[in-house]
All heavy atoms as TSV, in Angstrom:
chain	resi	resn	atom	element	x	y	z
A	1	MET	N	N	-6.790	28.288	58.829
A	1	MET	CA	C	-7.404	27.347	57.904
A	1	MET	C	C	-7.842	26.100	58.672
A	1	MET	O	O	-8.889	25.549	58.368
A	1	MET	CB	C	-6.406	26.991	56.815
A	1	MET	CG	C	-7.015	26.058	55.787
A	1	MET	SD	S	-6.143	25.914	54.256
A	1	MET	CE	C	-4.962	24.662	54.616
A	2	ASN	N	N	-7.090	25.683	59.693
A	2	ASN	CA	C	-7.472	24.519	60.418
A	2	ASN	C	C	-8.798	24.683	61.159
A	2	ASN	O	O	-9.623	23.793	61.184
A	2	ASN	CB	C	-6.383	24.085	61.424
A	2	ASN	CG	C	-5.171	23.502	60.737
A	2	ASN	OD1	O	-5.259	23.024	59.595
A	2	ASN	ND2	N	-4.039	23.588	61.364
A	3	MET	N	N	-8.982	25.865	61.763
A	3	MET	CA	C	-10.233	26.148	62.472
A	3	MET	C	C	-11.401	26.097	61.498
A	3	MET	O	O	-12.495	25.584	61.834
A	3	MET	CB	C	-10.118	27.483	63.145
A	3	MET	CG	C	-11.313	27.810	63.988
A	3	MET	SD	S	-11.428	26.636	65.339
A	3	MET	CE	C	-12.754	27.398	66.241
A	4	GLY	N	N	-11.245	26.603	60.304
A	4	GLY	CA	C	-12.288	26.579	59.323
A	4	GLY	C	C	-12.638	25.190	58.823
A	4	GLY	O	O	-13.721	24.908	58.380
A	5	ALA	N	N	-11.666	24.284	58.903
A	5	ALA	CA	C	-11.904	22.913	58.458
A	5	ALA	C	C	-12.369	22.030	59.595
A	5	ALA	O	O	-13.084	21.056	59.351
A	5	ALA	CB	C	-10.611	22.317	57.894
A	6	VAL	N	N	-12.024	22.313	60.830
A	6	VAL	CA	C	-12.371	21.424	61.938
A	6	VAL	C	C	-13.713	21.807	62.561
A	6	VAL	O	O	-14.499	20.916	62.938
A	6	VAL	CB	C	-11.254	21.448	63.008
A	6	VAL	CG1	C	-11.641	20.698	64.246
A	6	VAL	CG2	C	-9.985	20.856	62.418
A	7	PHE	N	N	-14.012	23.093	62.658
A	7	PHE	CA	C	-15.234	23.522	63.374
A	7	PHE	C	C	-16.499	22.972	62.775
A	7	PHE	O	O	-17.369	22.477	63.502
A	7	PHE	CB	C	-15.288	25.036	63.459
A	7	PHE	CG	C	-16.472	25.533	64.200
A	7	PHE	CD1	C	-16.559	25.384	65.567
A	7	PHE	CD2	C	-17.511	26.121	63.528
A	7	PHE	CE1	C	-17.653	25.826	66.268
A	7	PHE	CE2	C	-18.634	26.586	64.217
A	7	PHE	CZ	C	-18.704	26.445	65.581
A	8	PRO	N	N	-16.717	23.041	61.419
A	8	PRO	CA	C	-17.988	22.521	60.876
A	8	PRO	C	C	-18.257	21.059	61.158
A	8	PRO	O	O	-19.405	20.743	61.588
A	8	PRO	CB	C	-17.869	22.834	59.364
A	8	PRO	CG	C	-16.941	23.943	59.275
A	8	PRO	CD	C	-15.937	23.742	60.376
A	9	PRO	N	N	-17.313	20.115	60.980
A	9	PRO	CA	C	-17.676	18.726	61.306
A	9	PRO	C	C	-17.866	18.527	62.781
A	9	PRO	O	O	-18.690	17.667	63.156
A	9	PRO	CB	C	-16.502	17.911	60.727
A	9	PRO	CG	C	-15.467	18.842	60.414
A	9	PRO	CD	C	-16.017	20.223	60.273
A	10	VAL	N	N	-17.121	19.190	63.631
A	10	VAL	CA	C	-17.335	19.037	65.063
A	10	VAL	C	C	-18.732	19.497	65.421
A	10	VAL	O	O	-19.472	18.834	66.172
A	10	VAL	CB	C	-16.257	19.803	65.853
A	10	VAL	CG1	C	-16.611	19.891	67.335
A	10	VAL	CG2	C	-14.946	19.159	65.721
A	11	LEU	N	N	-19.153	20.620	64.932
A	11	LEU	CA	C	-20.493	21.147	65.144
A	11	LEU	C	C	-21.537	20.161	64.615
A	11	LEU	O	O	-22.554	19.853	65.299
A	11	LEU	CB	C	-20.682	22.518	64.498
A	11	LEU	CG	C	-22.019	23.176	64.728
A	11	LEU	CD1	C	-22.282	23.428	66.212
A	11	LEU	CD2	C	-22.093	24.469	63.931
A	12	LEU	N	N	-21.319	19.633	63.411
A	12	LEU	CA	C	-22.262	18.706	62.821
A	12	LEU	C	C	-22.402	17.431	63.674
A	12	LEU	O	O	-23.547	16.982	63.943
A	12	LEU	CB	C	-21.825	18.346	61.376
A	12	LEU	CG	C	-22.719	17.389	60.609
A	12	LEU	CD1	C	-24.048	18.085	60.271
A	12	LEU	CD2	C	-22.028	16.923	59.367
A	13	PHE	N	N	-21.290	16.871	64.060
A	13	PHE	CA	C	-21.326	15.651	64.917
A	13	PHE	C	C	-21.949	15.960	66.276
A	13	PHE	O	O	-22.736	15.154	66.789
A	13	PHE	CB	C	-19.893	15.140	65.098
A	13	PHE	CG	C	-19.522	14.101	64.161
A	13	PHE	CD1	C	-19.230	14.428	62.820
A	13	PHE	CD2	C	-19.405	12.759	64.487
A	13	PHE	CE1	C	-18.886	13.450	61.901
A	13	PHE	CE2	C	-19.027	11.786	63.605
A	13	PHE	CZ	C	-18.778	12.134	62.292
A	14	THR	N	N	-21.650	17.128	66.824
A	14	THR	CA	C	-22.180	17.477	68.130
A	14	THR	C	C	-23.721	17.625	68.095
A	14	THR	O	O	-24.419	17.211	69.011
A	14	THR	CB	C	-21.564	18.772	68.658
A	14	THR	OG1	O	-20.157	18.621	68.704
A	14	THR	CG2	C	-22.073	19.165	70.020
A	15	LEU	N	N	-24.221	18.145	67.002
A	15	LEU	CA	C	-25.680	18.352	66.876
A	15	LEU	C	C	-26.428	17.123	66.439
A	15	LEU	O	O	-27.614	16.965	66.729
A	15	LEU	CB	C	-25.957	19.502	65.934
A	15	LEU	CG	C	-25.457	20.901	66.367
A	15	LEU	CD1	C	-25.696	21.909	65.274
A	15	LEU	CD2	C	-26.147	21.285	67.672
A	16	THR	N	N	-25.758	16.233	65.689
A	16	THR	CA	C	-26.492	15.101	65.111
A	16	THR	C	C	-26.194	13.755	65.777
A	16	THR	O	O	-27.117	12.986	66.050
A	16	THR	CB	C	-26.206	14.968	63.581
A	16	THR	OG1	O	-24.825	14.780	63.415
A	16	THR	CG2	C	-26.695	16.185	62.847
A	17	VAL	N	N	-24.955	13.441	66.028
A	17	VAL	CA	C	-24.596	12.123	66.554
A	17	VAL	C	C	-24.587	12.081	68.062
A	17	VAL	O	O	-25.115	11.114	68.673
A	17	VAL	CB	C	-23.200	11.691	65.962
A	17	VAL	CG1	C	-22.753	10.369	66.516
A	17	VAL	CG2	C	-23.281	11.664	64.452
A	18	ILE	N	N	-23.949	13.028	68.701
A	18	ILE	CA	C	-23.741	12.989	70.157
A	18	ILE	C	C	-25.072	12.931	70.902
A	18	ILE	O	O	-25.121	12.208	71.932
A	18	ILE	CB	C	-22.873	14.197	70.587
A	18	ILE	CG1	C	-21.486	14.082	69.965
A	18	ILE	CG2	C	-22.754	14.231	72.087
A	18	ILE	CD1	C	-20.697	12.832	70.261
A	19	PRO	N	N	-26.158	13.591	70.535
A	19	PRO	CA	C	-27.395	13.463	71.301
A	19	PRO	C	C	-27.933	12.017	71.361
A	19	PRO	O	O	-28.566	11.618	72.334
A	19	PRO	CB	C	-28.384	14.356	70.570
A	19	PRO	CG	C	-27.552	15.383	69.917
A	19	PRO	CD	C	-26.313	14.631	69.532
A	20	HIS	N	N	-27.620	11.242	70.324
A	20	HIS	CA	C	-28.083	9.828	70.335
A	20	HIS	C	C	-27.197	8.940	71.209
A	20	HIS	O	O	-27.547	7.796	71.468
A	20	HIS	CB	C	-28.096	9.292	68.891
A	20	HIS	CG	C	-29.042	10.029	68.003
A	20	HIS	ND1	N	-30.387	9.972	68.140
A	20	HIS	CD2	C	-28.812	10.869	66.976
A	20	HIS	CE1	C	-30.970	10.728	67.252
A	20	HIS	NE2	N	-29.998	11.295	66.519
A	21	LEU	N	N	-26.089	9.472	71.667
A	21	LEU	CA	C	-25.165	8.713	72.512
A	21	LEU	C	C	-25.167	9.265	73.950
A	21	LEU	O	O	-24.232	9.068	74.683
A	21	LEU	CB	C	-23.746	8.835	71.942
A	21	LEU	CG	C	-23.570	8.403	70.478
A	21	LEU	CD1	C	-22.127	8.703	70.026
A	21	LEU	CD2	C	-23.898	6.945	70.304
A	22	GLY	N	N	-26.262	9.828	74.340
A	22	GLY	CA	C	-26.366	10.490	75.669
A	22	GLY	C	C	-26.121	9.528	76.821
A	22	GLY	O	O	-25.662	9.940	77.861
A	23	GLY	N	N	-26.467	8.278	76.661
A	23	GLY	CA	C	-26.299	7.302	77.785
A	23	GLY	C	C	-24.826	6.883	77.970
A	23	GLY	O	O	-24.505	6.297	78.998
A	24	LEU	N	N	-23.996	7.191	77.023
A	24	LEU	CA	C	-22.618	6.786	77.134
A	24	LEU	C	C	-21.807	7.863	77.850
A	24	LEU	O	O	-22.186	9.020	77.903
A	24	LEU	CB	C	-21.983	6.577	75.730
A	24	LEU	CG	C	-22.673	5.517	74.860
A	24	LEU	CD1	C	-22.076	5.510	73.474
A	24	LEU	CD2	C	-22.538	4.140	75.503
A	25	GLY	N	N	-20.683	7.481	78.383
A	25	GLY	CA	C	-19.841	8.441	79.104
A	25	GLY	C	C	-19.157	9.408	78.156
A	25	GLY	O	O	-19.105	9.193	76.938
A	26	ALA	N	N	-18.589	10.458	78.724
A	26	ALA	CA	C	-17.945	11.498	77.911
A	26	ALA	C	C	-16.742	10.912	77.159
A	26	ALA	O	O	-16.484	11.291	76.004
A	26	ALA	CB	C	-17.491	12.658	78.817
A	27	LEU	N	N	-16.019	9.995	77.779
A	27	LEU	CA	C	-14.851	9.405	77.123
A	27	LEU	C	C	-15.279	8.582	75.900
A	27	LEU	O	O	-14.659	8.747	74.822
A	27	LEU	CB	C	-14.103	8.504	78.099
A	27	LEU	CG	C	-12.877	7.789	77.536
A	27	LEU	CD1	C	-11.824	8.777	77.137
A	27	LEU	CD2	C	-12.309	6.804	78.525
A	28	VAL	N	N	-16.320	7.835	75.995
A	28	VAL	CA	C	-16.813	7.041	74.850
A	28	VAL	C	C	-17.315	7.934	73.757
A	28	VAL	O	O	-17.028	7.707	72.553
A	28	VAL	CB	C	-17.864	6.012	75.317
A	28	VAL	CG1	C	-18.451	5.267	74.135
A	28	VAL	CG2	C	-17.318	5.070	76.325
A	29	ARG	N	N	-18.064	8.989	74.125
A	29	ARG	CA	C	-18.540	9.914	73.126
A	29	ARG	C	C	-17.392	10.561	72.364
A	29	ARG	O	O	-17.430	10.737	71.152
A	29	ARG	CB	C	-19.437	10.951	73.765
A	29	ARG	CG	C	-20.776	10.406	74.199
A	29	ARG	CD	C	-21.735	11.510	74.571
A	29	ARG	NE	N	-21.142	12.462	75.506
A	29	ARG	CZ	C	-21.556	12.700	76.751
A	29	ARG	NH1	N	-22.604	12.018	77.222
A	29	ARG	NH2	N	-20.940	13.569	77.515
A	30	THR	N	N	-16.350	10.940	73.109
A	30	THR	CA	C	-15.189	11.557	72.478
A	30	THR	C	C	-14.480	10.603	71.581
A	30	THR	O	O	-14.022	10.951	70.480
A	30	THR	CB	C	-14.226	12.089	73.559
A	30	THR	OG1	O	-14.919	13.005	74.419
A	30	THR	CG2	C	-12.995	12.786	72.958
A	31	LEU	N	N	-14.366	9.333	71.999
A	31	LEU	CA	C	-13.721	8.315	71.173
A	31	LEU	C	C	-14.517	8.043	69.893
A	31	LEU	O	O	-13.947	7.600	68.885
A	31	LEU	CB	C	-13.537	7.033	71.942
A	31	LEU	CG	C	-12.496	7.070	73.052
A	31	LEU	CD1	C	-12.488	5.778	73.842
A	31	LEU	CD2	C	-11.102	7.350	72.439
A	32	ILE	N	N	-15.791	8.288	69.859
A	32	ILE	CA	C	-16.616	8.182	68.666
A	32	ILE	C	C	-16.505	9.447	67.803
A	32	ILE	O	O	-16.377	9.333	66.592
A	32	ILE	CB	C	-18.088	7.903	69.060
A	32	ILE	CG1	C	-18.169	6.486	69.666
A	32	ILE	CG2	C	-18.988	7.996	67.846
A	32	ILE	CD1	C	-19.521	6.184	70.256
A	33	LEU	N	N	-16.496	10.583	68.434
A	33	LEU	CA	C	-16.439	11.848	67.715
A	33	LEU	C	C	-15.113	12.060	66.998
A	33	LEU	O	O	-15.059	12.451	65.864
A	33	LEU	CB	C	-16.651	13.018	68.724
A	33	LEU	CG	C	-16.500	14.421	68.188
A	33	LEU	CD1	C	-17.755	14.848	67.459
A	33	LEU	CD2	C	-16.214	15.399	69.280
A	34	ARG	N	N	-14.002	11.755	67.696
A	34	ARG	CA	C	-12.679	12.074	67.175
A	34	ARG	C	C	-12.351	11.392	65.838
A	34	ARG	O	O	-11.953	12.082	64.897
A	34	ARG	CB	C	-11.614	11.673	68.223
A	34	ARG	CG	C	-10.230	12.132	67.854
A	34	ARG	CD	C	-9.255	11.692	68.906
A	34	ARG	NE	N	-9.300	10.265	69.196
A	34	ARG	CZ	C	-8.581	9.340	68.562
A	34	ARG	NH1	N	-7.782	9.707	67.572
A	34	ARG	NH2	N	-8.668	8.086	68.868
A	35	PRO	N	N	-12.544	10.064	65.660
A	35	PRO	CA	C	-12.221	9.492	64.351
A	35	PRO	C	C	-13.123	9.985	63.249
A	35	PRO	O	O	-12.642	10.151	62.094
A	35	PRO	CB	C	-12.368	7.997	64.543
A	35	PRO	CG	C	-12.654	7.773	65.999
A	35	PRO	CD	C	-12.921	9.067	66.623
A	36	GLY	N	N	-14.370	10.196	63.537
A	36	GLY	CA	C	-15.290	10.707	62.514
A	36	GLY	C	C	-14.883	12.076	61.995
A	36	GLY	O	O	-14.803	12.325	60.792
A	37	VAL	N	N	-14.589	12.990	62.917
A	37	VAL	CA	C	-14.147	14.315	62.519
A	37	VAL	C	C	-12.803	14.280	61.817
A	37	VAL	O	O	-12.602	14.926	60.797
A	37	VAL	CB	C	-14.138	15.241	63.754
A	37	VAL	CG1	C	-13.473	16.566	63.450
A	37	VAL	CG2	C	-15.519	15.486	64.266
A	38	THR	N	N	-11.894	13.499	62.327
A	38	THR	CA	C	-10.566	13.413	61.724
A	38	THR	C	C	-10.665	12.903	60.288
A	38	THR	O	O	-10.003	13.445	59.357
A	38	THR	CB	C	-9.640	12.456	62.539
A	38	THR	OG1	O	-9.573	12.986	63.885
A	38	THR	CG2	C	-8.263	12.407	61.932
A	39	ALA	N	N	-11.474	11.903	60.055
A	39	ALA	CA	C	-11.634	11.338	58.696
A	39	ALA	C	C	-12.241	12.381	57.743
A	39	ALA	O	O	-11.766	12.559	56.610
A	39	ALA	CB	C	-12.518	10.094	58.739
A	40	ILE	N	N	-13.269	13.075	58.195
A	40	ILE	CA	C	-13.889	14.083	57.334
A	40	ILE	C	C	-12.936	15.200	57.018
A	40	ILE	O	O	-12.825	15.659	55.872
A	40	ILE	CB	C	-15.192	14.632	57.989
A	40	ILE	CG1	C	-16.272	13.543	57.999
A	40	ILE	CG2	C	-15.689	15.878	57.303
A	40	ILE	CD1	C	-17.494	13.880	58.792
A	41	VAL	N	N	-12.232	15.714	58.015
A	41	VAL	CA	C	-11.290	16.817	57.808
A	41	VAL	C	C	-10.136	16.379	56.906
A	41	VAL	O	O	-9.810	17.103	55.982
A	41	VAL	CB	C	-10.771	17.355	59.159
A	41	VAL	CG1	C	-9.599	18.311	58.955
A	41	VAL	CG2	C	-11.879	18.019	59.911
A	42	THR	N	N	-9.575	15.221	57.156
A	42	THR	CA	C	-8.384	14.782	56.388
A	42	THR	C	C	-8.728	14.403	54.955
A	42	THR	O	O	-7.988	14.752	54.049
A	42	THR	CB	C	-7.755	13.573	57.097
A	42	THR	OG1	O	-7.448	13.929	58.459
A	42	THR	CG2	C	-6.487	13.125	56.414
A	43	ARG	N	N	-9.792	13.711	54.790
A	43	ARG	CA	C	-10.120	13.143	53.410
A	43	ARG	C	C	-10.967	14.083	52.582
A	43	ARG	O	O	-10.926	13.993	51.367
A	43	ARG	CB	C	-10.835	11.814	53.554
A	43	ARG	CG	C	-10.048	10.758	54.300
A	43	ARG	CD	C	-8.944	10.290	53.442
A	43	ARG	NE	N	-8.199	9.224	54.101
A	43	ARG	CZ	C	-7.225	8.583	53.560
A	43	ARG	NH1	N	-6.842	8.860	52.331
A	43	ARG	NH2	N	-6.598	7.643	54.246
A	44	VAL	N	N	-11.773	14.937	53.214
A	44	VAL	CA	C	-12.717	15.742	52.418
A	44	VAL	C	C	-12.396	17.225	52.476
A	44	VAL	O	O	-12.193	17.862	51.433
A	44	VAL	CB	C	-14.169	15.497	52.941
A	44	VAL	CG1	C	-15.159	16.352	52.200
A	44	VAL	CG2	C	-14.523	14.030	52.848
A	45	LEU	N	N	-12.327	17.781	53.658
A	45	LEU	CA	C	-12.245	19.233	53.777
A	45	LEU	C	C	-10.874	19.834	53.454
A	45	LEU	O	O	-10.790	20.825	52.760
A	45	LEU	CB	C	-12.731	19.701	55.163
A	45	LEU	CG	C	-14.209	19.410	55.444
A	45	LEU	CD1	C	-14.512	19.809	56.876
A	45	LEU	CD2	C	-15.090	20.115	54.468
A	46	MET	N	N	-9.812	19.292	54.035
A	46	MET	CA	C	-8.488	19.893	53.840
A	46	MET	C	C	-8.027	19.876	52.365
A	46	MET	O	O	-7.515	20.885	51.906
A	46	MET	CB	C	-7.447	19.247	54.761
A	46	MET	CG	C	-7.597	19.627	56.185
A	46	MET	SD	S	-7.542	21.379	56.511
A	46	MET	CE	C	-5.800	21.673	56.496
A	47	PRO	N	N	-8.206	18.798	51.643
A	47	PRO	CA	C	-7.808	18.875	50.209
A	47	PRO	C	C	-8.603	19.921	49.424
A	47	PRO	O	O	-8.031	20.638	48.621
A	47	PRO	CB	C	-8.140	17.473	49.679
A	47	PRO	CG	C	-8.093	16.585	50.886
A	47	PRO	CD	C	-8.562	17.420	52.023
A	48	ARG	N	N	-9.880	20.073	49.742
A	48	ARG	CA	C	-10.663	21.112	49.038
A	48	ARG	C	C	-10.241	22.480	49.448
A	48	ARG	O	O	-10.174	23.401	48.613
A	48	ARG	CB	C	-12.162	20.889	49.350
A	48	ARG	CG	C	-12.659	19.655	48.641
A	48	ARG	CD	C	-14.164	19.573	48.665
A	48	ARG	NE	N	-14.591	18.509	47.784
A	48	ARG	CZ	C	-15.313	17.472	48.215
A	48	ARG	NH1	N	-15.686	17.385	49.462
A	48	ARG	NH2	N	-15.647	16.493	47.382
A	49	LEU	N	N	-9.964	22.724	50.732
A	49	LEU	CA	C	-9.490	23.997	51.191
A	49	LEU	C	C	-8.113	24.344	50.573
A	49	LEU	O	O	-7.873	25.493	50.191
A	49	LEU	CB	C	-9.423	24.112	52.701
A	49	LEU	CG	C	-10.715	24.306	53.406
A	49	LEU	CD1	C	-10.533	24.183	54.922
A	49	LEU	CD2	C	-11.296	25.681	53.080
A	50	GLN	N	N	-7.225	23.379	50.490
A	50	GLN	CA	C	-5.925	23.614	49.880
A	50	GLN	C	C	-6.055	23.973	48.416
A	50	GLN	O	O	-5.394	24.844	47.935
A	50	GLN	CB	C	-5.040	22.383	50.015
A	50	GLN	CG	C	-4.484	22.245	51.437
A	50	GLN	CD	C	-3.569	21.032	51.553
A	50	GLN	OE1	O	-3.679	20.088	50.783
A	50	GLN	NE2	N	-2.696	21.087	52.532
A	51	ARG	N	N	-6.963	23.286	47.706
A	51	ARG	CA	C	-7.173	23.630	46.303
A	51	ARG	C	C	-7.780	25.020	46.154
A	51	ARG	O	O	-7.382	25.789	45.300
A	51	ARG	CB	C	-8.119	22.604	45.681
A	51	ARG	CG	C	-7.633	22.047	44.370
A	51	ARG	CD	C	-8.549	20.979	43.790
A	51	ARG	NE	N	-8.507	19.757	44.591
A	51	ARG	CZ	C	-9.551	19.131	45.109
A	51	ARG	NH1	N	-10.768	19.574	44.882
A	51	ARG	NH2	N	-9.439	18.051	45.834
A	52	PHE	N	N	-8.707	25.367	47.029
A	52	PHE	CA	C	-9.360	26.678	46.984
A	52	PHE	C	C	-8.385	27.794	47.327
A	52	PHE	O	O	-8.418	28.864	46.715
A	52	PHE	CB	C	-10.521	26.698	47.975
A	52	PHE	CG	C	-11.245	28.001	48.045
A	52	PHE	CD1	C	-12.068	28.393	46.974
A	52	PHE	CD2	C	-11.143	28.816	49.117
A	52	PHE	CE1	C	-12.745	29.589	46.997
A	52	PHE	CE2	C	-11.830	30.024	49.178
A	52	PHE	CZ	C	-12.620	30.405	48.116
A	53	LEU	N	N	-7.463	27.585	48.280
A	53	LEU	CA	C	-6.517	28.607	48.696
A	53	LEU	C	C	-5.123	28.416	48.084
A	53	LEU	O	O	-4.159	28.953	48.601
A	53	LEU	CB	C	-6.413	28.597	50.219
A	53	LEU	CG	C	-7.700	28.878	50.976
A	53	LEU	CD1	C	-7.522	28.625	52.448
A	53	LEU	CD2	C	-8.181	30.290	50.716
A	54	LYS	N	N	-5.044	27.675	47.000
A	54	LYS	CA	C	-3.757	27.343	46.380
A	54	LYS	C	C	-2.910	28.573	46.045
A	54	LYS	O	O	-1.727	28.611	46.337
A	54	LYS	CB	C	-3.993	26.499	45.112
A	54	LYS	CG	C	-2.740	26.128	44.386
A	54	LYS	CD	C	-3.017	25.164	43.230
A	54	LYS	CE	C	-4.013	25.747	42.266
A	54	LYS	NZ	N	-4.176	24.893	41.083
A	55	LYS	N	N	-3.519	29.562	45.470
A	55	LYS	CA	C	-2.728	30.734	45.069
A	55	LYS	C	C	-2.176	31.490	46.280
A	55	LYS	O	O	-1.071	32.082	46.219
A	55	LYS	CB	C	-3.574	31.710	44.251
A	55	LYS	CG	C	-3.885	31.144	42.891
A	55	LYS	CD	C	-4.703	32.132	42.060
A	55	LYS	CE	C	-5.012	31.493	40.726
A	55	LYS	NZ	N	-5.817	32.383	39.889
A	56	TRP	N	N	-2.866	31.464	47.382
A	56	TRP	CA	C	-2.407	32.143	48.568
A	56	TRP	C	C	-1.388	31.289	49.329
A	56	TRP	O	O	-0.395	31.785	49.832
A	56	TRP	CB	C	-3.604	32.448	49.496
A	56	TRP	CG	C	-3.221	33.115	50.756
A	56	TRP	CD1	C	-2.770	34.383	50.910
A	56	TRP	CD2	C	-3.256	32.526	52.095
A	56	TRP	NE1	N	-2.489	34.645	52.212
A	56	TRP	CE2	C	-2.831	33.538	52.967
A	56	TRP	CE3	C	-3.654	31.311	52.577
A	56	TRP	CZ2	C	-2.759	33.348	54.328
A	56	TRP	CZ3	C	-3.561	31.109	53.951
A	56	TRP	CH2	C	-3.134	32.101	54.810
A	57	LEU	N	N	-1.605	29.952	49.366
A	57	LEU	CA	C	-0.704	29.072	50.077
A	57	LEU	C	C	0.611	28.820	49.336
A	57	LEU	O	O	1.647	28.685	49.953
A	57	LEU	CB	C	-1.387	27.714	50.365
A	57	LEU	CG	C	-2.517	27.699	51.341
A	57	LEU	CD1	C	-3.236	26.362	51.313
A	57	LEU	CD2	C	-2.000	28.004	52.742
A	58	TYR	N	N	0.532	28.749	48.021
A	58	TYR	CA	C	1.694	28.417	47.201
A	58	TYR	C	C	1.829	29.492	46.112
A	58	TYR	O	O	1.514	29.267	44.968
A	58	TYR	CB	C	1.531	27.073	46.564
A	58	TYR	CG	C	1.169	25.957	47.540
A	58	TYR	CD1	C	-0.139	25.416	47.532
A	58	TYR	CD2	C	2.080	25.483	48.439
A	58	TYR	CE1	C	-0.449	24.415	48.414
A	58	TYR	CE2	C	1.764	24.518	49.346
A	58	TYR	CZ	C	0.489	23.975	49.310
A	58	TYR	OH	O	0.141	23.004	50.229
A	59	PRO	N	N	2.305	30.711	46.478
A	59	PRO	CA	C	2.426	31.766	45.464
A	59	PRO	C	C	3.543	31.393	44.461
A	59	PRO	O	O	4.439	30.613	44.780
A	59	PRO	CB	C	2.839	32.981	46.272
A	59	PRO	CG	C	3.406	32.459	47.526
A	59	PRO	CD	C	2.746	31.139	47.766
A	60	PRO	N	N	3.466	31.941	43.241
A	60	PRO	CA	C	4.509	31.637	42.244
A	60	PRO	C	C	5.844	32.134	42.690
A	60	PRO	O	O	5.962	33.099	43.452
A	60	PRO	CB	C	4.011	32.376	40.993
A	60	PRO	CG	C	2.938	33.289	41.451
A	60	PRO	CD	C	2.442	32.830	42.759
A	61	LEU	N	N	6.881	31.455	42.222
A	61	LEU	CA	C	8.263	31.824	42.626
A	61	LEU	C	C	8.629	33.230	42.161
A	61	LEU	O	O	9.428	33.906	42.776
A	61	LEU	CB	C	9.245	30.825	42.056
A	61	LEU	CG	C	9.199	29.442	42.688
A	61	LEU	CD1	C	10.203	28.510	41.972
A	61	LEU	CD2	C	9.551	29.518	44.166
A	62	GLN	N	N	8.025	33.714	41.092
A	62	GLN	CA	C	8.353	35.073	40.570
A	62	GLN	C	C	8.016	36.109	41.627
A	62	GLN	O	O	8.684	37.126	41.726
A	62	GLN	CB	C	7.550	35.354	39.287
A	62	GLN	CG	C	8.008	34.543	38.116
A	62	GLN	CD	C	7.412	33.132	38.092
A	62	GLN	OE1	O	6.494	32.826	38.844
A	62	GLN	NE2	N	7.898	32.260	37.222
A	63	ALA	N	N	6.957	35.888	42.395
A	63	ALA	CA	C	6.604	36.863	43.451
A	63	ALA	C	C	7.745	36.969	44.479
A	63	ALA	O	O	8.082	38.046	44.935
A	63	ALA	CB	C	5.323	36.432	44.133
A	64	PHE	N	N	8.352	35.858	44.829
A	64	PHE	CA	C	9.468	35.857	45.771
A	64	PHE	C	C	10.718	36.465	45.159
A	64	PHE	O	O	11.431	37.230	45.765
A	64	PHE	CB	C	9.774	34.464	46.264
A	64	PHE	CG	C	8.708	33.911	47.185
A	64	PHE	CD1	C	8.028	32.768	46.862
A	64	PHE	CD2	C	8.375	34.572	48.371
A	64	PHE	CE1	C	7.042	32.260	47.688
A	64	PHE	CE2	C	7.402	34.079	49.202
A	64	PHE	CZ	C	6.736	32.914	48.862
A	65	ARG	N	N	10.992	36.147	43.919
A	65	ARG	CA	C	12.165	36.657	43.204
A	65	ARG	C	C	12.110	38.147	43.092
A	65	ARG	O	O	13.088	38.848	43.308
A	65	ARG	CB	C	12.338	35.986	41.851
A	65	ARG	CG	C	12.744	34.565	41.939
A	65	ARG	CD	C	12.969	33.991	40.551
A	65	ARG	NE	N	13.216	32.552	40.667
A	65	ARG	CZ	C	12.748	31.669	39.837
A	65	ARG	NH1	N	12.023	32.004	38.814
A	65	ARG	NH2	N	13.056	30.393	40.008
A	66	GLY	N	N	10.958	38.678	42.722
A	66	GLY	CA	C	10.828	40.107	42.563
A	66	GLY	C	C	11.013	40.842	43.881
A	66	GLY	O	O	11.649	41.868	43.952
A	67	ARG	N	N	10.498	40.307	44.972
A	67	ARG	CA	C	10.652	40.896	46.263
A	67	ARG	C	C	12.097	40.814	46.700
A	67	ARG	O	O	12.648	41.774	47.240
A	67	ARG	CB	C	9.772	40.137	47.306
A	67	ARG	CG	C	8.866	41.067	48.011
A	67	ARG	CD	C	8.089	40.368	49.093
A	67	ARG	NE	N	7.325	39.270	48.527
A	67	ARG	CZ	C	6.798	38.319	49.256
A	67	ARG	NH1	N	6.937	38.300	50.547
A	67	ARG	NH2	N	6.103	37.363	48.694
A	68	HIS	N	N	12.769	39.711	46.456
A	68	HIS	CA	C	14.155	39.518	46.849
A	68	HIS	C	C	15.085	40.474	46.066
A	68	HIS	O	O	15.995	41.037	46.644
A	68	HIS	CB	C	14.565	38.088	46.647
A	68	HIS	CG	C	15.983	37.802	47.054
A	68	HIS	ND1	N	16.376	37.855	48.347
A	68	HIS	CD2	C	17.084	37.461	46.318
A	68	HIS	CE1	C	17.696	37.555	48.390
A	68	HIS	NE2	N	18.114	37.323	47.196
A	69	GLU	N	N	14.863	40.588	44.786
A	69	GLU	CA	C	15.735	41.446	43.979
A	69	GLU	C	C	15.575	42.904	44.337
A	69	GLU	O	O	16.578	43.638	44.387
A	69	GLU	CB	C	15.419	41.247	42.498
A	69	GLU	CG	C	15.871	39.905	41.954
A	69	GLU	CD	C	15.375	39.672	40.562
A	69	GLU	OE1	O	14.727	40.547	39.970
A	69	GLU	OE2	O	15.609	38.559	40.043
A	70	SER	N	N	14.390	43.345	44.728
A	70	SER	CA	C	14.209	44.740	45.102
A	70	SER	C	C	14.934	45.004	46.420
A	70	SER	O	O	15.401	46.149	46.624
A	70	SER	CB	C	12.733	45.097	45.191
A	70	SER	OG	O	12.118	44.351	46.246
A	71	ARG	N	N	15.026	44.102	47.359
A	71	ARG	CA	C	15.749	44.289	48.554
A	71	ARG	C	C	17.263	44.385	48.310
A	71	ARG	O	O	17.948	45.115	48.996
A	71	ARG	CB	C	15.499	43.147	49.552
A	71	ARG	CG	C	14.110	43.177	50.134
A	71	ARG	CD	C	13.983	42.048	51.148
A	71	ARG	NE	N	12.602	41.899	51.548
A	71	ARG	CZ	C	12.136	40.920	52.225
A	71	ARG	NH1	N	12.933	39.953	52.640
A	71	ARG	NH2	N	10.848	40.863	52.541
A	72	ALA	N	N	17.761	43.586	47.402
A	72	ALA	CA	C	19.184	43.529	47.153
A	72	ALA	C	C	19.652	44.800	46.453
A	72	ALA	O	O	20.818	45.189	46.538
A	72	ALA	CB	C	19.533	42.303	46.276
A	73	ALA	N	N	18.801	45.479	45.741
A	73	ALA	CA	C	19.209	46.680	44.959
A	73	ALA	C	C	19.451	47.880	45.816
A	73	ALA	O	O	19.184	48.039	46.922
A	73	ALA	CB	C	18.125	46.984	43.923
């Protein structure tokens, strides 16, 4: 899930913002890229991905209880 959330903004920043910063060093470009990508992933993408994958990430307790009881029998 993290790769699916991080790759698109990194690609977007790499294609749109970084070419305009060509005169700056690699360290400065990275210092500009990192907070932008972190903010987009943390505030926008991860909450939406968690909501979209809610049933898979947080299955109902009955699913666990049923599996546990069948092992005990």
